[in-house]
C-alpha positions in Angstrom: 3.0 21.2 16.1 1.9 17.4 16.5 0.0 16.5 13.4 -2.9 14.0 13.4 -1.2 11.5 10.8 2.1 10.7 9.6 0.9 9.8 6.3 -2.0 10.6 4.1 -2.3 8.9 0.7 -4.3 9.4 -2.3 -5.4 6.3 -4.5 -7.4 3.6 -6.0 -8.3 0.6 -4.0 -9.5 -2.5 -6.4 -10.1 -6.0 -6.2 -7.7 -8.5 -7.1 -8.9 -11.8 -8.5 -6.6 -14.5 -8.9 -6.6 -18.2 -9.9 -6.5 -20.7 -7.0 -3.4 -22.7 -6.4 -1.3 -23.0 -10.0 -4.0 -22.7 -12.1 -4.1 -20.0 -14.9 -7.0 -17.3 -15.8 -7.7 -19.5 -18.8 -8.2 -22.6 -17.1 -9.0 -21.8 -13.3 -12.6 -22.6 -11.8 -12.3 -20.5 -8.8 -10.5 -17.2 -7.9 -8.8 -15.8 -4.7 -9.9 -12.4 -3.6 -7.3 -9.6 -2.2 -7.5 -5.7 -2.3 -4.9 -4.0 -4.5 -3.8 -0.5 -4.6 -0.6 1.0 -4.5 -1.1 4.0 -2.2 -3.2 1.8 0.1 -0.3 -0.7 0.1 2.1 1.8 1.4 -0.4 3.4 4.2 -1.4 -0.2 5.2 2.4 -1.4 5.5 3.7 2.2 7.5 0.6 1.7 9.9 1.8 -2.2 10.6 5.1 -0.4 11.4 3.5 1.8 14.3 2.6 5.2 11.9 -0.5 7.1 12.1 -2.0 6.7 8.6 -5.1 7.2 6.4 -6.4 6.9 2.9 -7.9 9.3 0.5 -10.1 7.1 -1.8 -13.5 6.9 -3.1 -15.5 3.4 -2.8 -18.6 2.1 -4.0 -21.4 2.6 -1.3 -22.4 -1.1 -1.1 -21.2 -4.2 0.3 -18.1 -4.3 -1.7 -17.1 -0.8 -0.6 -18.0 -2.3 2.8 -15.5 -5.2 2.6 -12.5 -3.1 1.5 -13.2 -0.8 4.5 -12.7 -3.6 6.6 -9.7 -5.1 5.4 -7.8 -1.6 5.3 -9.1 -1.1 9.0 -8.0 -4.5 10.3 -4.0 -3.1 9.7 -4.6 -0.3 12.0 -5.0 2.4 9.1 -7.8 5.2 9.8 -10.4 4.9 7.4 -12.5 8.0 8.5 -11.4 9.8 5.3 -12.7 7.6 3.0 -15.9 8.9 1.0 -18.2 7.0 -1.2 -20.2 7.0 -4.4 -24.0 6.2 -3.6 -24.9 6.0 -7.3 -26.8 3.0 -9.0 -23.6 2.5 -11.4 -21.1 3.0 -8.0 -18.2 -0.1 -8.7 -14.8 -0.8 -7.5 -12.6 -1.4 -10.3 -11.1 -4.9 -10.7 -8.0 -6.6 -11.8 -7.1 -10.2 -12.7 -3.5 -11.6 -11.8 -1.9 -15.0 -12.7 1.3 -16.1 -11.2 4.4 -16.8 -13.3 6.6 -20.1 -13.8 9.7 -19.8 -16.1 9.5 -19.1 -19.2 5.8 -17.8 -18.6 5.7 -14.5 -17.0 3.0 -13.2 -14.6 0.1 -11.8 -16.2 -2.3 -9.0 -15.3 -5.7 -8.3 -17.1 -7.4 -4.8 -15.6 -11.0 -3.9 -15.3 -11.2 -0.8 -13.6 -12.7 1.7 -16.4 -15.5 4.1 -14.8 -14.8 3.0 -11.3 -16.0 5.4 -8.3 -12.3 6.2 -7.7 -12.5 8.0 -11.2 -15.2 10.5 -9.6 -13.0 11.7 -6.9 -12.8 15.3 -6.5 -10.9 17.6 -4.0 -14.0 19.0 -2.9 -15.3 15.5 -1.6 -12.6 16.2 1.4 -12.5 18.8 4.2 -10.1 21.9 4.2 -8.6 20.4 7.5 -7.0 17.4 6.2 -4.1 19.7 4.6 -2.8 20.6 8.1 -3.1 17.2 9.3 -0.6 15.2 8.3 3.5 15.2 8.2 3.6 13.6 4.6 1.2 12.8 1.8 1.6 10.3 -1.0 0.6 9.3 -4.4 1.9 7.4 -7.4 2.0 8.1 -11.0 -0.8 5.4 -11.3 -3.2 7.9 -10.0 -2.1 10.6 -12.3 -1.8 8.3 -15.1 -6.0 7.7 -14.8 -6.3 10.9 -16.0 -9.6 13.4 -15.7 -10.8 14.1 -12.2 -8.3 11.7 -10.6 -5.4 13.4 -11.8 -6.9 17.1 -11.5 -7.6 15.8 -8.0 -4.1 14.5 -7.6 -2.0 17.5 -8.6 -4.5 19.9 -6.8 -4.0 17.9 -3.6 0.0 17.9 -4.0 -0.3 22.0 -4.0 -2.6 21.9 -1.2 -0.4 19.5 1.4 2.9 21.2 0.1 1.6 24.7 1.0 0.4 23.3 4.2 4.2 22.2 5.0 3.7 18.5 4.5 6.4 16.6 3.3 5.1 15.4 -0.8 6.0 11.7 -1.2 5.8 10.7 -5.0 6.4 7.3 -6.8 6.5 7.1 -10.5 5.1 3.6 -10.8 4.9 3.8 -14.4 2.2 1.7 -16.2 2.6 1.3 -19.9 -0.9 0.3 -20.3 -2.3 3.3 -18.7 0.2 6.2 -20.4 2.9 6.4 -22.8 6.3 7.4 -21.8 6.0 10.9 -22.8 2.5 11.7 -21.3 4.1 10.5 -18.1 7.2 12.5 -18.0 5.6 15.6 -19.1 3.1 15.3 -16.3 5.4 14.6 -13.4 8.0 17.1 -14.6 5.1 19.6 -13.5 4.6 18.0 -10.0 8.5 17.4 -9.1 9.0 20.8 -8.2 6.9 20.0 -5.2 8.1 16.6 -4.5 10.7 15.7 -1.3 10.6 12.1 -1.3 11.1 10.7 -4.8 10.8 6.9 -5.8 11.9 6.0 -9.4 13.7 2.6 -10.7 16.4 2.8 -12.7 14.5 1.1 -15.8 11.8 3.8 -15.4 14.4 6.8 -15.3 15.7 5.5 -18.4 12.8 4.5 -20.3 10.4 7.6 -19.2 12.7 10.2 -18.4 15.3 9.4 -20.9 18.2 9.2 -18.4 21.3 8.0 -19.4 24.4 7.2 -17.2 25.1 4.9 -14.3 22.4 4.7 -11.8 24.3 7.2 -9.6 24.3 9.5 -12.0 20.6 9.4 -13.0 19.8 9.7 -9.2 21.8 12.9 -8.7 21.0 14.3 -11.8 17.1 14.2 -10.5 18.5 16.0 -7.4 20.4 18.7 -9.7 17.2 19.3 -11.7 14.5 19.4 -8.8 14.6 20.7 -5.0 14.3 16.7 -4.1 15.3 15.8 -0.7 15.7 11.9 -1.3 15.8 10.1 -4.3 15.2 6.4 -3.8 15.8 3.5 -6.6 14.9 -0.1 -5.3 17.0 -2.9 -7.2 15.3 -5.9 -8.0 17.1 -9.2 -9.6 14.8 -11.5 -10.9 16.4 -14.8 -11.1 13.0 -16.8 -11.9 9.2 -15.8 -11.1 9.9 -17.6 -7.4 13.4 -16.6 -6.9 14.1 -12.5 -6.8 17.2 -11.1 -4.8 15.8 -7.2 -3.3 17.7 -4.1 -2.3 17.8 -0.2 -3.0 19.8 2.9 -3.1 18.9 6.3 -1.5 20.6 9.4 -2.4 20.4 12.3 0.1 20.5 15.5 -2.2 21.3 17.8 0.5 24.6 15.6 1.5 25.4 14.5 -2.0 25.8 10.8 -0.4 24.5 7.6 -1.5 23.2 4.9 1.1 22.7 0.9 0.3 23.5 -2.0 2.2 23.8 -5.5 0.9 20.4 -7.0 -0.9 18.2 -9.6 0.4 19.5 -12.4 -1.8 17.4 -15.4 -3.3 13.8 -14.4 -1.5 11.3 -17.2 -2.0 8.8 -15.4 -3.8 5.2 -16.3 -2.9 3.8 -13.0 -4.6 6.0 -9.9 -5.5 2.8 -7.9 -6.1 3.0 -5.0 -3.9 6.4 -5.3 -2.5 7.6 -1.9 -4.0 4.9 -0.1 -2.3 5.8 -1.8 1.1 9.3 -0.6 0.5 8.1 2.9 0.2 5.9 2.0 3.2 9.5 0.9 5.4 11.4 4.0 3.7 8.9 6.7 4.9 8.9 4.7 8.2 12.4 5.1 8.4 12.5 8.9 7.1 9.6 10.0 9.6 9.9 7.9 12.7 11.6 9.3 15.8 15.6 9.3 15.3 14.7 8.8 11.4 17.7 8.7 9.2 17.9 7.6 5.5 20.2 4.8 6.7 17.1 3.6 8.6 14.5 4.2 5.5 17.0 2.0 3.6 17.1 -0.5 6.1 13.4 -0.9 6.9 12.4 -0.6 3.2 14.4 -3.4 2.1 13.4 -5.8 5.1 9.7 -4.7 4.5 9.8 -5.4 0.9 11.6 -8.7 0.8 8.7 -9.8 4.0 6.2 -8.8 1.6 7.5 -11.0 -1.2 7.0 -14.0 1.0 3.2 -13.7 1.3 0.1 -13.6 -1.0 -2.0 -10.5 -1.8 -0.8 -7.0 -2.4 -0.7 -5.9 1.2 1.7 -6.6 3.7 1.3 -8.4 7.2 4.4 -7.8 9.0 4.4 -5.6 11.9 7.6 -3.6 13.3 8.7 -6.9 15.4 9.1 -8.9 12.6 10.3 -6.4 10.2 13.1 -5.5 13.1 14.1 -9.3 13.7 14.7 -9.8 9.7 16.8 -7.0 10.1 18.8 -7.7 12.8 19.1 -11.3 10.5 20.0 -9.7 8.0 23.0 -8.0 9.6 24.2 -10.9 11.0 25.5 -13.2 9.3 27.1 -15.5 11.3 24.1 -16.6 12.9 21.3 -17.5 10.9 19.1 -20.0 12.7 16.5 -22.1 10.6 13.5 -21.4 13.0 12.3 -18.8 15.5 11.4 -20.5 18.5 
């Protein structure tokens, strides 16, 4: 049966404010505005690749909410499932981001308490959404917000799973939102319902207390839970402005690992959102026609690498650009300086 959507995702959208140029938060006199949000980055990135996507979220019913809706819609993402907070205290959460330069690391300051998204409830959405998608995605960030956010996310995971959707989950651990122990206890409750599991090696060790090699860690998740695939990105930070990026995906049923040569020494303009864009590419690779885990690796890596080269949280690369980068990455003999 044809589904209305390939991917639906639940998550908060925030405004990101960053000092212009190379200024710092303590010295800058103006701030550039971008939209931020892990789940939003996934559905907008997947939409740019040609997938049918929509975001489930709650926005303030004012001009700020309208601004965010317009930006999301510009990627081709369906905004008809957004709901609005019409109360007088309605607000969109903020976060401030400052780029780093060796030896100074990037800095994030959050101002998201009491945002409209924290009021979200399952009852905000129609029952027919649960049969409308191939895949449902959310992250540990939404669970970490606690209260109504966590309750809604868990209920939706159960409802989508019961309706036959694949469940995609990114741990995306944030130490300023919850402890490793709280994260582990909460996530272990939903892992029996997850199909596509995204977790970095560091998070697996620190949050789930895993030991051994990366492959042993990934295999252990597959042994403990009925997952379809376990994905782990592998980023090497040479400096804030120079990264290498790759990934490894474990096919649980076949007990097989998939990877390719990493993208080396990427010129980093903005790393925020690159992990989310990896998920967008990986899900595209799995869910598209003739999808496969190797395709997930290739599209995930390429989409993440491209995102790292542009400002803001959201990716801007369409399928044509991603496929060109994949082709160039495989063609080690011909690396032309300019596309023309």
